[in-house]
KENU-491143 format. One record per residue (C-alpha): residue number from 1; x, y, z. Coordinates in nm, 2 decimals. Example, Ala and Ser with C-alpha at 12.3 -4.5 7.8 and 13.67 -1.06 7.14 Angstrom:
# residues 2
- 1/1.23/-0.45/0.78
- 2/1.37/-0.11/0.71
***
This chain:
# residues 303
- 1/0.00/0.00/0.00
- 2/0.10/0.36/-0.06
- 3/0.18/0.51/0.28
- 4/0.21/0.87/0.38
- 5/0.28/0.79/0.75
- 6/0.50/1.05/0.91
- 7/0.42/1.32/0.65
- 8/0.21/1.63/0.68
- 9/0.01/1.82/0.43
- 10/-0.19/2.13/0.36
- 11/-0.50/2.12/0.13
- 12/-0.64/2.45/0.04
- 13/-1.01/2.48/-0.05
- 14/-1.07/2.15/0.13
- 15/-1.40/2.22/0.30
- 16/-1.60/2.05/0.02
- 17/-1.58/1.87/-0.31
- 18/-1.24/1.77/-0.45
- 19/-1.04/1.94/-0.17
- 20/-1.23/1.74/0.10
- 21/-1.18/1.42/-0.10
- 22/-0.81/1.49/-0.12
- 23/-0.79/1.56/0.25
- 24/-0.97/1.24/0.34
- 25/-0.75/1.03/0.11
- 26/-0.43/1.18/0.24
- 27/-0.53/1.13/0.60
- 28/-0.64/0.77/0.52
- 29/-0.29/0.71/0.38
- 30/-0.14/0.82/0.71
- 31/-0.07/1.19/0.65
- 32/-0.14/1.46/0.90
- 33/-0.36/1.72/0.72
- 34/-0.43/2.09/0.76
- 35/-0.77/2.16/0.60
- 36/-0.82/2.52/0.47
- 37/-1.13/2.70/0.36
- 38/-1.30/3.03/0.39
- 39/-1.61/2.93/0.60
- 40/-1.55/2.84/0.96
- 41/-1.85/2.60/0.98
- 42/-1.74/2.43/0.66
- 43/-1.39/2.38/0.79
- 44/-1.51/2.25/1.13
- 45/-1.74/2.00/0.96
- 46/-1.46/1.88/0.73
- 47/-1.22/1.85/1.02
- 48/-1.49/1.65/1.21
- 49/-1.54/1.41/0.92
- 50/-1.17/1.34/0.86
- 51/-1.10/1.30/1.23
- 52/-1.40/1.06/1.27
- 53/-1.24/0.85/1.00
- 54/-0.92/0.82/1.21
- 55/-0.72/1.10/1.05
- 56/-0.49/1.34/1.23
- 57/-0.63/1.68/1.12
- 58/-0.64/2.05/1.20
- 59/-0.83/2.34/1.04
- 60/-0.74/2.69/0.92
- 61/-1.00/2.94/0.81
- 62/-0.85/3.18/0.56
- 63/-0.91/3.33/0.21
- 64/-0.64/3.21/-0.04
- 65/-0.46/3.47/-0.25
- 66/-0.24/3.69/-0.03
- 67/0.11/3.62/0.09
- 68/0.00/3.66/0.45
- 69/-0.25/3.38/0.41
- 70/0.01/3.15/0.25
- 71/0.26/3.22/0.53
- 72/-0.01/3.17/0.79
- 73/-0.10/2.82/0.65
- 74/0.26/2.70/0.63
- 75/0.33/2.83/0.98
- 76/0.02/2.66/1.12
- 77/0.11/2.33/0.96
- 78/0.46/2.35/1.11
- 79/0.32/2.44/1.45
- 80/0.06/2.16/1.44
- 81/0.28/1.88/1.28
- 82/0.64/2.00/1.31
- 83/0.70/2.03/0.94
- 84/0.53/2.05/0.60
- 85/0.59/1.78/0.34
- 86/0.30/1.82/0.10
- 87/0.11/2.11/-0.04
- 88/-0.21/2.05/-0.24
- 89/-0.31/2.39/-0.38
- 90/-0.68/2.34/-0.46
- 91/-0.87/2.65/-0.36
- 92/-1.08/2.81/-0.64
- 93/-1.39/3.01/-0.73
- 94/-1.59/3.06/-1.04
- 95/-1.72/3.39/-1.20
- 96/-1.83/3.26/-1.54
- 97/-1.92/3.51/-1.80
- 98/-1.87/3.54/-2.18
- 99/-1.59/3.78/-2.27
- 100/-1.81/4.08/-2.35
- 101/-2.00/4.05/-2.02
- 102/-1.71/3.97/-1.79
- 103/-1.62/4.25/-1.55
- 104/-1.28/4.35/-1.42
- 105/-1.38/4.21/-1.08
- 106/-1.50/3.88/-1.23
- 107/-1.16/3.84/-1.39
- 108/-0.95/3.97/-1.10
- 109/-1.13/3.76/-0.83
- 110/-1.07/3.43/-1.01
- 111/-0.71/3.51/-1.10
- 112/-0.64/3.62/-0.74
- 113/-0.77/3.29/-0.59
- 114/-0.66/3.04/-0.85
- 115/-0.34/3.18/-1.00
- 116/-0.20/3.42/-0.73
- 117/-0.32/3.19/-0.45
- 118/-0.14/2.90/-0.61
- 119/0.18/3.11/-0.65
- 120/0.18/3.25/-0.29
- 121/0.10/2.91/-0.13
- 122/0.36/2.73/-0.34
- 123/0.62/2.99/-0.27
- 124/0.57/2.97/0.11
- 125/0.58/2.59/0.10
- 126/0.89/2.59/-0.12
- 127/1.07/2.83/0.12
- 128/1.00/2.60/0.41
- 129/1.08/2.28/0.23
- 130/1.41/2.41/0.09
- 131/1.52/2.54/0.43
- 132/1.42/2.22/0.61
- 133/1.57/1.99/0.35
- 134/1.44/1.64/0.27
- 135/1.24/1.73/-0.03
- 136/0.87/1.77/-0.07
- 137/0.56/1.75/-0.29
- 138/0.37/2.04/-0.44
- 139/0.05/1.94/-0.62
- 140/-0.15/2.20/-0.81
- 141/-0.51/2.20/-0.93
- 142/-0.53/2.22/-1.31
- 143/-0.84/2.18/-1.53
- 144/-0.93/2.07/-1.88
- 145/-1.04/2.43/-1.93
- 146/-0.67/2.53/-1.88
- 147/-0.56/2.28/-2.14
- 148/-0.82/2.35/-2.41
- 149/-1.02/2.66/-2.31
- 150/-1.39/2.66/-2.22
- 151/-1.68/2.88/-2.32
- 152/-1.76/3.15/-2.07
- 153/-1.44/3.09/-1.86
- 154/-1.19/3.34/-1.98
- 155/-1.07/3.40/-1.62
- 156/-1.08/3.04/-1.51
- 157/-0.91/2.89/-1.82
- 158/-0.64/3.16/-1.81
- 159/-0.57/3.08/-1.45
- 160/-0.55/2.71/-1.50
- 161/-0.33/2.75/-1.81
- 162/-0.10/2.96/-1.59
- 163/-0.10/2.69/-1.32
- 164/0.01/2.43/-1.57
- 165/0.30/2.66/-1.68
- 166/0.40/2.72/-1.32
- 167/0.41/2.35/-1.25
- 168/0.66/2.30/-1.54
- 169/0.86/2.60/-1.43
- 170/0.87/2.51/-1.06
- 171/0.96/2.14/-1.15
- 172/1.29/2.28/-1.29
- 173/1.35/2.53/-1.02
- 174/1.29/2.29/-0.73
- 175/1.45/1.98/-0.87
- 176/1.78/2.02/-0.68
- 177/1.58/2.04/-0.36
- 178/1.41/1.71/-0.44
- 179/1.07/1.88/-0.45
- 180/0.84/1.76/-0.72
- 181/0.57/1.97/-0.87
- 182/0.28/1.84/-1.07
- 183/-0.07/1.95/-1.18
- 184/-0.37/1.73/-1.14
- 185/-0.64/1.78/-1.41
- 186/-0.95/1.63/-1.25
- 187/-1.30/1.57/-1.40
- 188/-1.55/1.51/-1.12
- 189/-1.89/1.60/-0.99
- 190/-1.83/1.93/-0.81
- 191/-2.00/2.28/-0.80
- 192/-1.76/2.37/-1.09
- 193/-1.88/2.09/-1.32
- 194/-2.25/2.11/-1.24
- 195/-2.26/2.41/-1.48
- 196/-2.18/2.19/-1.78
- 197/-2.52/2.08/-1.92
- 198/-2.40/1.74/-2.05
- 199/-2.25/1.65/-1.71
- 200/-2.51/1.80/-1.48
- 201/-2.75/1.50/-1.48
- 202/-2.47/1.27/-1.39
- 203/-2.35/1.50/-1.11
- 204/-2.70/1.48/-0.97
- 205/-2.69/1.10/-0.99
- 206/-2.36/1.09/-0.80
- 207/-2.51/1.33/-0.54
- 208/-2.78/1.07/-0.47
- 209/-2.51/0.81/-0.41
- 210/-2.60/0.62/-0.73
- 211/-2.34/0.50/-0.99
- 212/-2.31/0.66/-1.33
- 213/-2.30/0.44/-1.64
- 214/-1.96/0.29/-1.73
- 215/-1.96/0.49/-2.06
- 216/-1.96/0.81/-1.86
- 217/-1.68/0.70/-1.64
- 218/-1.47/0.60/-1.94
- 219/-1.57/0.80/-2.24
- 220/-1.62/1.12/-2.05
- 221/-1.37/1.03/-1.77
- 222/-1.63/1.16/-1.52
- 223/-1.69/1.04/-1.17
- 224/-1.70/1.14/-0.81
- 225/-1.45/1.36/-0.63
- 226/-1.33/1.05/-0.44
- 227/-1.24/0.89/-0.78
- 228/-0.98/1.17/-0.83
- 229/-0.82/1.14/-0.49
- 230/-0.59/0.84/-0.55
- 231/-0.38/1.04/-0.79
- 232/-0.31/1.30/-0.53
- 233/-0.21/1.04/-0.28
- 234/0.02/0.88/-0.54
- 235/0.19/1.21/-0.63
- 236/0.24/1.28/-0.26
- 237/0.41/0.95/-0.20
- 238/0.76/0.81/-0.24
- 239/0.63/0.61/-0.53
- 240/0.61/0.93/-0.74
- 241/0.96/1.05/-0.65
- 242/1.05/1.06/-1.02
- 243/0.73/1.22/-1.14
- 244/0.76/1.60/-1.18
- 245/0.65/1.87/-1.43
- 246/0.35/1.68/-1.54
- 247/-0.02/1.76/-1.60
- 248/-0.21/1.44/-1.52
- 249/-0.58/1.38/-1.58
- 250/-0.80/1.18/-1.36
- 251/-1.18/1.12/-1.36
- 252/-1.41/0.82/-1.33
- 253/-1.22/0.52/-1.47
- 254/-0.98/0.73/-1.68
- 255/-0.62/0.82/-1.59
- 256/-0.44/1.03/-1.86
- 257/-0.13/1.23/-1.93
- 258/-0.17/1.57/-2.09
- 259/0.09/1.67/-2.35
- 260/0.29/1.98/-2.31
- 261/0.26/2.25/-2.58
- 262/0.51/2.19/-2.85
- 263/0.56/2.27/-3.22
- 264/0.38/2.00/-3.43
- 265/0.43/2.14/-3.78
- 266/0.69/2.37/-3.93
- 267/0.76/2.53/-4.27
- 268/1.06/2.72/-4.40
- 269/1.10/2.99/-4.66
- 270/1.44/3.14/-4.75
- 271/1.45/3.50/-4.66
- 272/1.16/3.49/-4.42
- 273/0.78/3.50/-4.44
- 274/0.57/3.78/-4.57
- 275/0.20/3.79/-4.51
- 276/0.14/3.70/-4.87
- 277/0.37/3.40/-4.86
- 278/0.20/3.28/-4.54
- 279/-0.14/3.31/-4.70
- 280/-0.03/3.11/-5.00
- 281/0.14/2.84/-4.80
- 282/-0.09/2.81/-4.50
- 283/-0.34/2.55/-4.62
- 284/-0.07/2.32/-4.76
- 285/0.18/2.35/-4.47
- 286/0.13/2.42/-4.10
- 287/-0.24/2.51/-4.14
- 288/-0.34/2.18/-4.31
- 289/-0.44/2.03/-3.97
- 290/-0.53/2.31/-3.73
- 291/-0.55/2.23/-3.36
- 292/-0.88/2.19/-3.18
- 293/-1.00/2.40/-2.89
- 294/-1.27/2.38/-2.62
- 295/-1.37/2.10/-2.39
- 296/-1.53/1.82/-2.59
- 297/-1.76/1.57/-2.44
- 298/-1.87/1.25/-2.63
- 299/-2.24/1.19/-2.67
- 300/-2.36/1.04/-2.34
- 301/-2.67/0.84/-2.25
- 302/-2.96/1.04/-2.10
- 303/-2.92/1.09/-1.73
***
């Protein structure tokens, strides 16, 4: 069995949904876990649930984004558990609007929690892990929207794309300190996926405690929050010591590895490319097979 005994973790945004599933799974594997969220009652209930299942757990009520919050969480974990080995940066919010209706606040609020919050928390964790020595694990929350874009989610998709880029950058910067950095790309029934019409009926099925059809778990890679938690435990463990800089998908019965952006087609012209030359060559060279965009969901059975 994969064991995290003797290790300690912070999970941000862990009061509900995926964050709570991650906290439960980490505690079940033996880790001591600090649960963070913005609502005191939600944090208290999450702590109660994880503790009732036998986990060693503490709570911290704080809004993710600022440096002060990040330092507070790392300091609290060290005070409670003696050290910090694992950071799961999961906190997030939605402010979905199409581009022409999205306000500055809609954009800034999402970027502040997802992107800036991931940066500040990872930085605080990295400072502690490097000073303490012994390595560590930083696990970030990505999204299919950050890999392919999604209608109405300019802010969210931009933040998640940035998180994927930060995972790859930090994997390089922290390698000498034996700190791995990876992004999880989950697809599960949460408040954030209930807004997708094709998945909403199946999210309701899972809420009732009923199973979704196998085709949904495989073709759509969609399941419960608990289905995604095993990947976080794996990445937090010694078994994943050689895994870093990756964006890894998980959902339902599907485990996947997302490709990193790279040139897939090139063309050359002596002396360089004018607009006219590009227009003439586009369809027969690099534009012959343009890349797709947007989250695609296969046709699913009626919920």
